[in-house]
Z-matrix of the N, CA and C atoms (Angstrom, degrees):
N
C 1 1.517
C 2 1.572 1 108.00
N 3 1.323 2 116.02 1 -38.44
C 4 1.521 3 118.48 2 179.72
C 5 1.514 4 109.43 3 -59.11
N 6 1.324 5 119.67 4 -41.47
C 7 1.459 6 123.44 5 -179.21
C 8 1.519 7 111.79 6 -64.23
N 9 1.317 8 116.38 7 -38.19
C 10 1.440 9 123.62 8 178.26
C 11 1.549 10 108.41 9 -63.46
N 12 1.279 11 117.43 10 -49.96
C 13 1.384 12 124.21 11 -179.27
C 14 1.517 13 113.38 12 -57.85
N 15 1.354 14 111.63 13 -44.58
C 16 1.491 15 118.41 14 -179.45
C 17 1.561 16 112.60 15 -59.84
N 18 1.377 17 115.16 16 -30.91
C 19 1.464 18 120.82 17 179.38
C 20 1.495 19 109.36 18 -62.51
N 21 1.343 20 118.46 19 -32.28
C 22 1.489 21 118.59 20 -178.56
C 23 1.507 22 117.09 21 -91.46
N 24 1.420 23 114.26 22 -9.18
C 25 1.417 24 121.96 23 -174.88
C 26 1.474 25 110.31 24 -94.45
N 27 1.302 26 123.67 25 121.92
C 28 1.439 27 123.45 26 -176.74
C 29 1.507 28 109.34 27 -65.64
N 30 1.342 29 116.59 28 152.66
C 31 1.467 30 121.35 29 179.04
C 32 1.574 31 113.90 30 -56.04
N 33 1.314 32 111.77 31 139.42
C 34 1.485 33 114.98 32 -178.18
C 35 1.534 34 110.72 33 -72.63
N 36 1.369 35 114.39 34 117.96
C 37 1.510 36 117.25 35 174.18
C 38 1.537 37 111.72 36 -112.34
N 39 1.279 38 119.40 37 7.08
C 40 1.455 39 123.41 38 -179.19
C 41 1.592 40 112.39 39 -101.08
N 42 1.318 41 110.48 40 -56.40
C 43 1.470 42 115.44 41 -167.73
C 44 1.560 43 113.48 42 -85.55
N 45 1.366 44 114.30 43 -38.28
C 46 1.482 45 119.33 44 -178.05
C 47 1.578 46 110.75 45 -58.59
N 48 1.298 47 121.46 46 -50.73
C 49 1.463 48 119.26 47 175.18
C 50 1.518 49 113.21 48 -52.83
N 51 1.245 50 118.08 49 -33.98
C 52 1.482 51 118.93 50 -179.30
C 53 1.514 52 111.39 51 -75.95
N 54 1.350 53 116.42 52 -36.91
C 55 1.468 54 120.35 53 173.93
C 56 1.549 55 108.06 54 -58.46
N 57 1.383 56 117.91 55 -46.33
C 58 1.432 57 120.26 56 -176.02
C 59 1.525 58 111.14 57 -68.83
N 60 1.296 59 119.77 58 -32.49
C 61 1.415 60 122.73 59 178.06
C 62 1.570 61 109.41 60 -67.47
N 63 1.278 62 114.56 61 -39.55
C 64 1.481 63 119.59 62 179.29
C 65 1.532 64 109.79 63 -65.98
N 66 1.346 65 115.54 64 -34.62
C 67 1.498 66 119.59 65 -178.99
C 68 1.526 67 108.97 66 -67.42
N 69 1.343 68 116.20 67 -43.98
C 70 1.446 69 120.91 68 177.99
C 71 1.555 70 113.28 69 -60.20
N 72 1.341 71 112.92 70 -42.23
C 73 1.442 72 121.14 71 176.56
C 74 1.575 73 114.38 72 -59.44
N 75 1.350 74 110.03 73 -41.38
C 76 1.447 75 113.92 74 179.00
C 77 1.492 76 111.61 75 -63.10
N 78 1.315 77 118.87 76 -41.09
C 79 1.500 78 122.30 77 177.29
C 80 1.509 79 107.18 78 -61.83
N 81 1.255 80 121.53 79 -47.50
C 82 1.420 81 123.27 80 -177.63
C 83 1.515 82 114.44 81 -61.88
N 84 1.329 83 115.47 82 -45.64
C 85 1.429 84 119.12 83 -175.30
C 86 1.563 85 111.31 84 -72.33
N 87 1.309 86 114.06 85 -37.13
C 88 1.464 87 114.84 86 178.68
C 89 1.528 88 111.44 87 -71.76
N 90 1.317 89 117.98 88 -36.66
C 91 1.483 90 117.64 89 177.17
C 92 1.553 91 112.29 90 -69.94
N 93 1.302 92 116.00 91 -28.57
C 94 1.493 93 118.87 92 -179.85
C 95 1.560 94 105.71 93 -73.96
N 96 1.347 95 119.66 94 -38.63
C 97 1.485 96 119.91 95 174.69
C 98 1.511 97 109.94 96 -60.25
N 99 1.325 98 118.09 97 -41.42
C 100 1.457 99 118.13 98 179.77
C 101 1.489 100 111.42 99 -61.11
N 102 1.366 101 116.39 100 -39.93
C 103 1.434 102 119.13 101 179.31
C 104 1.551 103 111.71 102 -66.38
N 105 1.296 104 115.92 103 -37.50
C 106 1.474 105 122.13 104 178.63
C 107 1.516 106 108.24 105 -63.04
N 108 1.300 107 122.53 106 -42.63
C 109 1.380 108 125.18 107 -179.68
C 110 1.511 109 114.49 108 -73.58
N 111 1.334 110 117.72 109 -23.74
C 112 1.418 111 120.89 110 -169.15
C 113 1.579 112 111.70 111 -96.82
N 114 1.317 113 116.98 112 -11.11
C 115 1.427 114 119.44 113 -177.16
C 116 1.547 115 109.32 114 -98.34
N 117 1.314 116 115.31 115 145.93
C 118 1.473 117 122.21 116 171.32
C 119 1.462 118 114.49 117 -98.30
N 120 1.357 119 115.74 118 -0.40
C 121 1.474 120 120.71 119 -179.80
C 122 1.579 121 104.87 120 -88.55
N 123 1.327 122 116.19 121 114.54
C 124 1.440 123 122.47 122 -173.99
C 125 1.541 124 112.12 123 -65.29
N 126 1.291 125 114.51 124 -33.26
C 127 1.564 126 118.95 125 -178.47
C 128 1.499 127 106.37 126 -67.67
N 129 1.378 128 117.00 127 -46.54
C 130 1.435 129 123.04 128 178.59
C 131 1.470 130 110.51 129 -60.97
N 132 1.289 131 115.43 130 -43.64
C 133 1.534 132 120.17 131 -179.22
C 134 1.556 133 108.43 132 -59.38
N 135 1.386 134 118.03 133 -45.22
C 136 1.403 135 120.17 134 -178.25
C 137 1.513 136 113.72 135 -66.01
N 138 1.369 137 117.50 136 -33.57
C 139 1.421 138 122.24 137 175.38
C 140 1.523 139 110.73 138 -63.50
N 141 1.327 140 115.55 139 -39.48
C 142 1.510 141 119.65 140 -177.53
C 143 1.553 142 105.53 141 -68.80
N 144 1.291 143 117.89 142 -39.61
C 145 1.455 144 121.45 143 -178.04
C 146 1.493 145 110.30 144 -64.04
N 147 1.308 146 119.50 145 -42.36
C 148 1.467 147 123.76 146 174.89
C 149 1.522 148 112.85 147 -59.96
N 150 1.372 149 114.73 148 -41.13
C 151 1.458 150 117.32 149 173.91
C 152 1.474 151 115.54 150 -65.09
N 153 1.311 152 119.59 151 -35.50
C 154 1.424 153 124.53 152 173.06
C 155 1.462 154 113.17 153 -58.44
N 156 1.359 155 117.47 154 -44.97
C 157 1.425 156 121.67 155 176.97
C 158 1.568 157 111.91 156 -59.04
N 159 1.329 158 113.52 157 -44.46
C 160 1.504 159 114.87 158 177.97
C 161 1.567 160 112.22 159 -63.52
N 162 1.326 161 119.05 160 -41.04
C 163 1.423 162 122.90 161 -179.76
C 164 1.428 163 112.05 162 -64.17
N 165 1.356 164 117.51 163 -36.87
C 166 1.474 165 121.67 164 178.90
C 167 1.568 166 106.98 165 -65.61
N 168 1.267 167 116.54 166 -40.48
C 169 1.531 168 117.82 167 179.15
C 170 1.479 169 109.57 168 -64.84
N 171 1.333 170 119.70 169 -34.93
C 172 1.496 171 121.25 170 175.49
C 173 1.515 172 112.71 171 -61.55
N 174 1.353 173 114.18 172 -43.28
C 175 1.479 174 117.25 173 -179.04
C 176 1.563 175 108.66 174 -66.53
N 177 1.390 176 117.11 175 -36.36
C 178 1.428 177 118.84 176 -179.33
C 179 1.537 178 109.04 177 -65.52
N 180 1.319 179 118.64 178 -34.33
C 181 1.446 180 124.59 179 177.52
C 182 1.502 181 109.55 180 -63.45
N 183 1.309 182 116.56 181 -45.50
C 184 1.444 183 122.35 182 -179.03
C 185 1.544 184 110.14 183 -64.09
N 186 1.313 185 115.76 184 -44.96
C 187 1.505 186 119.57 185 174.80
C 188 1.500 187 113.10 186 -56.66
N 189 1.334 188 115.09 187 -42.00
C 190 1.506 189 118.38 188 179.40
C 191 1.525 190 110.29 189 -67.03
N 192 1.371 191 117.21 190 -35.92
C 193 1.480 192 120.23 191 176.73
C 194 1.486 193 111.16 192 -64.11
N 195 1.368 194 116.78 193 -38.94
C 196 1.452 195 121.00 194 179.29
C 197 1.479 196 109.53 195 -62.34
N 198 1.362 197 114.50 196 -51.51
C 199 1.454 198 120.19 197 -178.42
C 200 1.539 199 113.30 198 -56.52
N 201 1.360 200 113.53 199 -40.30
C 202 1.497 201 118.14 200 179.00
C 203 1.487 202 109.46 201 -67.04
N 204 1.348 203 115.66 202 -37.63
C 205 1.485 204 119.41 203 179.88
C 206 1.547 205 109.32 204 -66.17
N 207 1.306 206 118.36 205 -34.87
C 208 1.470 207 120.03 206 -178.49
C 209 1.543 208 109.02 207 -69.52
N 210 1.378 209 118.21 208 -32.27
C 211 1.426 210 121.69 209 -176.08
C 212 1.631 211 109.11 210 -76.17
N 213 1.297 212 114.56 211 -19.52
C 214 1.472 213 119.06 212 -174.01
C 215 1.491 214 115.75 213 -106.89
N 216 1.352 215 114.96 214 -18.19
C 217 1.457 216 118.09 215 -170.78
C 218 1.567 217 110.27 216 -94.53
N 219 1.335 218 114.92 217 138.55
C 220 1.437 219 122.12 218 172.51
C 221 1.534 220 111.27 219 -80.70
N 222 1.290 221 112.60 220 -42.14
C 223 1.499 222 117.73 221 -178.16
C 224 1.561 223 109.79 222 -117.00
N 225 1.286 224 112.81 223 128.85
C 226 1.480 225 121.37 224 178.87
C 227 1.497 226 110.53 225 -120.06
N 228 1.371 227 118.18 226 152.98
C 229 1.452 228 119.39 227 -173.25
C 230 1.557 229 111.43 228 -70.50
N 231 1.309 230 115.83 229 -25.92
C 232 1.438 231 122.73 230 176.55
C 233 1.511 232 110.65 231 -136.20
N 234 1.290 233 122.62 232 179.48
C 235 1.408 234 121.86 233 177.43
C 236 1.529 235 112.01 234 -63.56
N 237 1.353 236 113.61 235 144.23
C 238 1.510 237 117.45 236 -178.77
C 239 1.499 238 109.91 237 -57.88
N 240 1.331 239 118.23 238 -37.73
C 241 1.448 240 118.10 239 -178.05
C 242 1.504 241 110.79 240 -64.21
N 243 1.351 242 115.85 241 -42.04
C 244 1.540 243 117.77 242 -178.29
C 245 1.476 244 110.08 243 -65.33
N 246 1.288 245 118.29 244 -43.72
C 247 1.464 246 118.71 245 179.50
C 248 1.538 247 110.60 246 -62.70
N 249 1.294 248 119.88 247 -42.85
C 250 1.438 249 123.85 248 -179.98
C 251 1.504 250 107.82 249 -61.00
N 252 1.309 251 119.27 250 -47.21
C 253 1.460 252 124.46 251 179.62
C 254 1.509 253 112.64 252 -60.59
N 255 1.393 254 115.02 253 -45.76
C 256 1.411 255 118.99 254 177.72
C 257 1.512 256 118.88 255 -61.50
N 258 1.338 257 114.17 256 -49.04
C 259 1.488 258 120.66 257 -176.30
C 260 1.576 259 108.78 258 -70.09
N 261 1.361 260 114.97 259 -32.33
C 262 1.465 261 119.39 260 178.01
C 263 1.538 262 109.63 261 -65.89
N 264 1.351 263 116.21 262 -44.81
C 265 1.468 264 119.71 263 177.56
C 266 1.541 265 111.58 264 -64.21
N 267 1.225 266 121.28 265 -40.72
C 268 1.460 267 125.36 266 173.83
C 269 1.530 268 111.55 267 -56.46
N 270 1.303 269 115.77 268 -45.65
C 271 1.496 270 120.09 269 179.01
C 272 1.500 271 109.71 270 -66.29
N 273 1.306 272 116.68 271 -39.37
C 274 1.495 273 118.56 272 -173.64
C 275 1.607 274 107.84 273 -65.99
N 276 1.312 275 115.13 274 -34.22
C 277 1.449 276 119.88 275 177.18
C 278 1.562 277 109.63 276 -56.22
N 279 1.326 278 112.66 277 -51.13
C 280 1.535 279 114.64 278 -179.11
C 281 1.465 280 111.58 279 -69.59
N 282 1.350 281 117.66 280 -30.02
C 283 1.458 282 119.93 281 178.78
C 284 1.540 283 113.35 282 -65.37
N 285 1.306 284 114.68 283 -37.66
C 286 1.447 285 120.32 284 174.74
C 287 1.506 286 112.94 285 -71.82
N 288 1.351 287 117.70 286 -33.21
C 289 1.422 288 120.03 287 178.22
C 290 1.547 289 106.74 288 -68.88
N 291 1.352 290 118.68 289 -39.44
C 292 1.450 291 122.53 290 176.73
C 293 1.546 292 108.56 291 -63.25
N 294 1.303 293 119.33 292 -40.94
C 295 1.456 294 120.87 293 178.95
C 296 1.448 295 113.49 294 -60.97
N 297 1.406 296 113.50 295 -40.04
C 298 1.526 297 119.48 296 -177.91
C 299 1.579 298 105.11 297 -62.58
N 300 1.361 299 113.05 298 -45.98
C 301 1.531 300 118.17 299 -173.06
C 302 1.530 301 107.82 300 -64.70
N 303 1.299 302 116.55 301 -43.27
C 304 1.483 303 119.79 302 179.33
C 305 1.496 304 113.54 303 -60.90
N 306 1.414 305 115.27 304 -36.83
C 307 1.412 306 121.24 305 179.13
C 308 1.560 307 111.33 306 -60.49
N 309 1.268 308 113.51 307 -44.98
C 310 1.455 309 121.48 308 176.68
C 311 1.501 310 111.72 309 -53.07
N 312 1.334 311 116.59 310 -48.84
C 313 1.416 312 122.02 311 -178.28
C 314 1.534 313 113.37 312 -76.11
N 315 1.388 314 119.89 313 -46.77
C 316 1.361 315 123.87 314 -175.13
C 317 1.543 316 112.97 315 -66.16
N 318 1.328 317 116.69 316 -40.23
C 319 1.442 318 123.71 317 -178.90
C 320 1.504 319 113.55 318 -90.18
N 321 1.392 320 117.43 319 -6.37
C 322 1.416 321 120.66 320 175.36
C 323 1.500 322 108.83 321 63.54
N 324 1.300 323 119.02 322 42.70
C 325 1.416 324 123.51 323 -176.33
C 326 1.531 325 110.86 324 -78.80
N 327 1.356 326 113.86 325 109.84
C 328 1.486 327 118.46 326 -174.87
C 329 1.507 328 110.62 327 -97.22
N 330 1.317 329 118.17 328 -27.56
C 331 1.475 330 122.89 329 178.61
C 332 1.521 331 111.98 330 -87.01
N 333 1.350 332 115.06 331 96.48
C 334 1.442 333 122.39 332 -179.21
C 335 1.522 334 107.43 333 -106.42
N 336 1.268 335 117.69 334 105.11
C 337 1.429 336 119.36 335 -171.49
C 338 1.514 337 113.86 336 -86.02
N 339 1.358 338 119.12 337 177.77
C 340 1.481 339 122.45 338 -174.42
C 341 1.438 340 112.65 339 -67.76
N 342 1.357 341 118.30 340 -28.34
C 343 1.486 342 123.47 341 -179.81
C 344 1.542 343 109.33 342 -64.51
N 345 1.273 344 116.32 343 -44.78
C 346 1.462 345 119.57 344 174.90
C 347 1.465 346 115.35 345 -56.05
N 348 1.300 347 117.67 346 -42.07
C 349 1.505 348 123.69 347 177.47
C 350 1.527 349 108.72 348 -71.33
N 351 1.352 350 120.32 349 -34.81
C 352 1.392 351 120.76 350 175.95
C 353 1.516 352 111.08 351 -65.89
N 354 1.313 353 114.60 352 -39.54
C 355 1.503 354 117.47 353 179.44
C 356 1.505 355 110.40 354 -67.58
N 357 1.332 356 118.78 355 -40.33
C 358 1.387 357 125.86 356 176.31
C 359 1.566 358 111.57 357 -60.38
N 360 1.300 359 116.99 358 -42.92
C 361 1.405 360 123.05 359 176.02
C 362 1.536 361 112.41 360 -62.02
N 363 1.276 362 114.48 361 -45.13
C 364 1.437 363 122.27 362 178.26
C 365 1.557 364 110.95 363 -62.83
N 366 1.301 365 114.40 364 -47.77
C 367 1.444 366 119.95 365 175.65
C 368 1.576 367 113.23 366 -58.88
N 369 1.253 368 117.81 367 -38.99
C 370 1.519 369 120.75 368 175.12
C 371 1.531 370 114.13 369 -63.76
N 372 1.319 371 115.61 370 -37.30
C 373 1.446 372 118.89 371 178.96
C 374 1.518 373 109.51 372 -73.33
N 375 1.323 374 120.35 373 -35.22
C 376 1.449 375 124.55 374 174.95
C 377 1.523 376 111.43 375 -64.86
N 378 1.312 377 118.04 376 -37.93
C 379 1.419 378 123.41 377 179.63
C 380 1.570 379 110.85 378 -69.96
N 381 1.327 380 115.63 379 -38.49
C 382 1.448 381 119.10 380 172.84
C 383 1.503 382 115.67 381 -62.13
N 384 1.311 383 113.08 382 -37.94
C 385 1.485 384 121.06 383 178.35
C 386 1.559 385 106.41 384 -66.51
N 387 1.331 386 117.54 385 -44.86
C 388 1.503 387 118.67 386 -178.00
C 389 1.566 388 108.88 387 -65.43
N 390 1.282 389 114.96 388 -34.53
C 391 1.522 390 116.79 389 176.53
C 392 1.555 391 110.70 390 -60.11
N 393 1.339 392 114.64 391 -42.89
C 394 1.521 393 117.75 392 179.16
C 395 1.467 394 111.50 393 -65.28
N 396 1.335 395 117.73 394 -38.98
C 397 1.442 396 120.11 395 179.62
C 398 1.556 397 113.51 396 -69.07
N 399 1.307 398 113.63 397 -40.66
C 400 1.400 399 117.59 398 175.37
C 401 1.461 400 116.90 399 -60.13
N 402 1.338 401 117.74 400 -35.53
C 403 1.473 402 124.35 401 173.07
C 404 1.501 403 112.99 402 -64.52
N 405 1.293 404 111.80 403 -35.13
C 406 1.533 405 118.02 404 -178.08
C 407 1.517 406 112.01 405 -70.82
N 408 1.276 407 117.33 406 -18.36
C 409 1.526 408 118.97 407 177.80
C 410 1.570 409 110.08 408 -67.32
N 411 1.238 410 116.73 409 -11.85
C 412 1.548 411 119.91 410 -173.81
C 413 1.598 412 103.31 411 -69.90
N 414 1.301 413 118.69 412 -42.35
C 415 1.493 414 119.45 413 -173.77
C 416 1.495 415 116.80 414 -127.07
N 417 1.297 416 116.28 415 -24.20
C 418 1.586 417 119.95 416 -176.74
C 419 1.503 418 110.88 417 62.16
N 420 1.331 419 119.54 418 28.66
C 421 1.386 420 122.64 419 -176.33
C 422 1.524 421 109.82 420 -75.07
N 423 1.341 422 112.88 421 -31.82
C 424 1.511 423 116.46 422 -179.67
C 425 1.515 424 107.14 423 -130.07
N 426 1.352 425 112.08 424 83.80
C 427 1.523 426 116.52 425 -172.25
C 428 1.526 427 110.21 426 -69.80
N 429 1.290 428 118.30 427 -17.21
C 430 1.476 429 123.23 428 -178.37
C 431 1.560 430 106.68 429 -65.36
N 432 1.286 431 120.39 430 -28.62
C 433 1.453 432 125.92 431 178.73
C 434 1.593 433 107.48 432 -57.24
N 435 1.289 434 114.95 433 -49.78
C 436 1.455 435 121.35 434 179.67
C 437 1.508 436 111.94 435 -65.51
N 438 1.321 437 116.46 436 -44.30
C 439 1.562 438 117.01 437 -177.15
C 440 1.521 439 110.13 438 -68.97
N 441 1.336 440 112.21 439 -37.58
C 442 1.551 441 114.06 440 -179.87
C 443 1.574 442 113.03 441 -69.50
N 444 1.372 443 114.09 442 -33.75
C 445 1.418 444 118.75 443 174.68
C 446 1.515 445 111.31 444 -63.72
N 447 1.303 446 118.14 445 -43.84
C 448 1.460 447 121.76 446 -179.93
C 449 1.492 448 110.55 447 -62.66
N 450 1.294 449 118.30 448 -42.37
C 451 1.499 450 120.81 449 -178.71
C 452 1.518 451 108.69 450 -63.65
N 453 1.353 452 118.62 451 -43.58
C 454 1.479 453 121.70 452 -178.28
C 455 1.576 454 107.88 453 -66.51
N 456 1.237 455 117.69 454 -38.18
C 457 1.565 456 116.83 455 179.96
C 458 1.482 457 108.03 456 -71.95
N 459 1.269 458 120.09 457 -39.91
C 460 1.536 459 115.50 458 174.99
C 461 1.468 460 113.54 459 -57.02
N 462 1.299 461 118.13 460 -44.20
C 463 1.522 462 124.70 461 174.59
C 464 1.497 463 111.62 462 -60.82
N 465 1.353 464 115.04 463 -45.95
C 466 1.505 465 120.11 464 179.19
C 467 1.461 466 110.57 465 -57.90
N 468 1.349 467 119.00 466 -46.47
C 469 1.409 468 124.14 467 -176.37
C 470 1.439 469 109.63 468 -62.65
N 471 1.341 470 120.82 469 -41.71
C 472 1.434 471 122.75 470 176.42
C 473 1.525 472 113.65 471 -64.47
N 474 1.293 473 116.53 472 -36.61
C 475 1.459 474 123.29 473 176.50
C 476 1.573 475 111.03 474 -65.07
N 477 1.367 476 113.59 475 -39.37
C 478 1.467 477 119.57 476 179.26
C 479 1.525 478 111.67 477 -64.88
N 480 1.348 479 115.81 478 -40.39
C 481 1.468 480 121.99 479 177.75
C 482 1.543 481 109.27 480 -58.51
N 483 1.288 482 116.44 481 -45.42
C 484 1.500 483 119.74 482 -178.82
C 485 1.534 484 113.43 483 -67.83
N 486 1.344 485 116.05 484 -37.00
C 487 1.372 486 119.49 485 -178.98
C 488 1.544 487 108.17 486 -70.07
N 489 1.279 488 119.05 487 -43.11
C 490 1.474 489 123.59 488 179.63
C 491 1.456 490 113.69 489 -65.00
N 492 1.373 491 119.88 490 -41.04
C 493 1.384 492 125.07 491 -179.50
C 494 1.513 493 109.91 492 -66.74
N 495 1.365 494 117.00 493 -42.79
C 496 1.491 495 122.21 494 178.27
C 497 1.507 496 110.29 495 -59.44
N 498 1.374 497 112.08 496 -49.52
C 499 1.471 498 116.93 497 -174.55
C 500 1.523 499 110.98 498 -64.10
N 501 1.385 500 117.91 499 -38.92
C 502 1.444 501 117.54 500 -179.94
C 503 1.493 502 111.85 501 -70.03
N 504 1.337 503 119.34 502 -36.16
C 505 1.383 504 123.73 503 175.45
C 506 1.570 505 110.17 504 -59.42
N 507 1.274 506 114.56 505 -39.69
C 508 1.412 507 122.20 506 -179.54
C 509 1.486 508 112.44 507 -67.29
N 510 1.343 509 116.32 508 -37.17
C 511 1.486 510 120.53 509 176.01
C 512 1.548 511 111.61 510 -60.75
N 513 1.324 512 117.63 511 -41.92
C 514 1.440 513 120.27 512 -176.19
C 515 1.552 514 110.72 513 -70.20
N 516 1.365 515 116.28 514 -15.94
C 517 1.463 516 117.51 515 176.55
C 518 1.438 517 113.95 516 -93.76
N 519 1.369 518 115.05 517 -24.72
C 520 1.495 519 115.42 518 -168.24
C 521 1.536 520 112.27 519 -118.20
N 522 1.388 521 117.67 520 -25.58
C 523 1.484 522 119.29 521 -175.97
C 524 1.486 523 111.28 522 -90.30
N 525 1.420 524 115.33 523 114.21
C 526 1.439 525 121.67 524 -177.02
C 527 1.505 526 114.54 525 -85.06
N 528 1.357 527 114.85 526 -18.95
C 529 1.500 528 117.66 527 -178.81
C 530 1.506 529 107.87 528 -88.04
N 531 1.326 530 125.30 529 112.13
C 532 1.391 531 127.50 530 -174.45
C 533 1.566 532 110.80 531 -59.85
N 534 1.306 533 114.69 532 -40.38
C 535 1.520 534 118.40 533 -177.75
C 536 1.534 535 110.74 534 -65.85
N 537 1.359 536 116.11 535 -45.60
C 538 1.473 537 117.74 536 173.10
C 539 1.485 538 114.63 537 -60.64
N 540 1.345 539 119.31 538 -33.57
C 541 1.436 540 122.95 539 179.84
C 542 1.500 541 108.83 540 -67.78
N 543 1.253 542 116.95 541 -43.07
C 544 1.544 543 121.49 542 178.49
C 545 1.574 544 107.89 543 -60.60
N 546 1.350 545 116.62 544 -51.31
C 547 1.472 546 118.40 545 -177.87
C 548 1.507 547 114.68 546 -58.30
N 549 1.318 548 114.24 547 -43.86
C 550 1.425 549 118.52 548 -177.46
C 551 1.543 550 111.89 549 -71.94
N 552 1.322 551 114.77 550 -34.93
C 553 1.447 552 120.09 551 -179.36
C 554 1.566 553 109.17 552 -66.95
N 555 1.273 554 113.16 553 -42.18
C 556 1.518 555 117.40 554 176.82
C 557 1.489 556 112.61 555 -61.02
N 558 1.316 557 118.21 556 -48.04
C 559 1.414 558 120.85 557 -179.39
C 560 1.647 559 109.88 558 -62.13
N 561 1.311 560 118.29 559 -41.85
C 562 1.422 561 120.83 560 178.13
C 563 1.515 562 110.96 561 -59.34
N 564 1.288 563 114.12 562 -45.75
C 565 1.515 564 118.99 563 -177.49
C 566 1.467 565 113.06 564 -71.20
N 567 1.315 566 118.58 565 -32.66
C 568 1.476 567 123.92 566 172.11
C 569 1.473 568 112.61 567 -60.63
N 570 1.387 569 115.27 568 -43.68
C 571 1.483 570 119.82 569 178.62
C 572 1.503 571 109.41 570 -63.61
N 573 1.398 572 117.10 571 -43.18
C 574 1.408 573 122.40 572 178.42
C 575 1.576 574 115.89 573 -60.86
N 576 1.369 575 110.64 574 -36.24
C 577 1.429 576 119.57 575 177.02
C 578 1.583 577 111.07 576 -65.41
N 579 1.275 578 113.92 577 -33.55
C 580 1.460 579 115.93 578 177.93
C 581 1.520 580 110.50 579 -67.56
N 582 1.312 581 118.89 580 -33.60
C 583 1.455 582 119.16 581 174.97
C 584 1.578 583 112.03 582 -72.31
N 585 1.341 584 114.89 583 -31.05
C 586 1.512 585 117.17 584 171.69
C 587 1.531 586 109.09 585 -59.19
N 588 1.324 587 118.34 586 -41.22
C 589 1.428 588 118.27 587 -178.73
C 590 1.552 589 113.07 588 -68.86
N 591 1.310 590 120.00 589 -26.46
C 592 1.439 591 122.78 590 171.60
C 593 1.450 592 108.44 591 -68.62
N 594 1.352 593 119.51 592 -35.03
C 595 1.517 594 122.33 593 175.62
C 596 1.533 595 105.44 594 -62.60
N 597 1.315 596 120.09 595 -41.45
C 598 1.492 597 122.35 596 -179.56
C 599 1.556 598 110.30 597 -61.23
N 600 1.348 599 115.05 598 -42.12
C 601 1.495 600 118.24 599 178.29
C 602 1.531 601 111.86 600 -64.32
N 603 1.283 602 112.18 601 -37.98
C 604 1.510 603 117.91 602 179.84
C 605 1.565 604 108.96 603 -65.01
N 606 1.282 605 116.54 604 -40.45
C 607 1.450 606 122.31 605 172.65
C 608 1.512 607 113.65 606 -57.16
N 609 1.297 608 116.32 607 -46.33
C 610 1.459 609 120.89 608 179.15
C 611 1.598 610 110.55 609 -67.37
N 612 1.327 611 116.60 610 -40.00
C 613 1.455 612 117.27 611 177.10
C 614 1.551 613 110.42 612 -64.89
N 615 1.304 614 116.19 613 -39.58
C 616 1.498 615 119.06 614 -179.54
C 617 1.530 616 109.12 615 -63.46
N 618 1.323 617 116.81 616 -39.43
C 619 1.543 618 118.97 617 178.96
C 620 1.508 619 109.46 618 -63.57
N 621 1.258 620 117.85 619 -39.57
C 622 1.494 621 125.37 620 -179.54
C 623 1.555 622 105.61 621 -61.53
N 624 1.332 623 113.55 622 -50.25
C 625 1.556 624 121.93 623 -173.68
C 626 1.493 625 106.20 624 -59.65
N 627 1.349 626 121.28 625 -48.07
C 628 1.410 627 125.40 626 -174.79
C 629 1.559 628 111.63 627 -64.63
N 630 1.412 629 116.58 628 -43.64
C 631 1.395 630 119.50 629 179.24
C 632 1.479 631 116.00 630 -74.00
N 633 1.328 632 116.16 631 -10.27
C 634 1.521 633 119.04 632 -176.31
C 635 1.529 634 111.93 633 -119.87
N 636 1.231 635 115.45 634 15.75
C 637 1.560 636 120.90 635 177.02
C 638 1.466 637 114.01 636 -82.03
């Protein structure tokens, strides 16, 4: 029945371009966060943080455009609830990335350890996967792309949990400055929460996949 209905529904020209724009922005913002965490040059780090703020605003504009489209469109490519859930999860990823970047600047965190960079690397890979899955929503010709992406993200989120928990436990054992401990703990947990939002986006994609198979 779904295939029959799709035959009569014109190709989506409103939402899919916005999905794909959000995917590109996810890659850009996650890669910029990785650069911010990887450099010891404070001027370069601040430039990366400013770029992250701009990219987060771009994703927010895309989210607003999707919500506006939902309010005006009679026909949507997927259920309104699924579109809302998906684009909200994508925005939340960028919002947590921005929060992590702001934490570095606001708290003047100078000690950026290897676990933070590992989490940022993992987050970047998850965002690249989400970009691939968002592109696949255009045609659904290769549905295994979406299912494989979801599986990798679920595994990645579990790995991020372990990395974060191990790093926080290590802080309580080695960091003698309580203020520095709190700052680093918050940054680690914010990075981990960004991977949680990737997990939310994967859940939304999986729901769309199941309903449109």
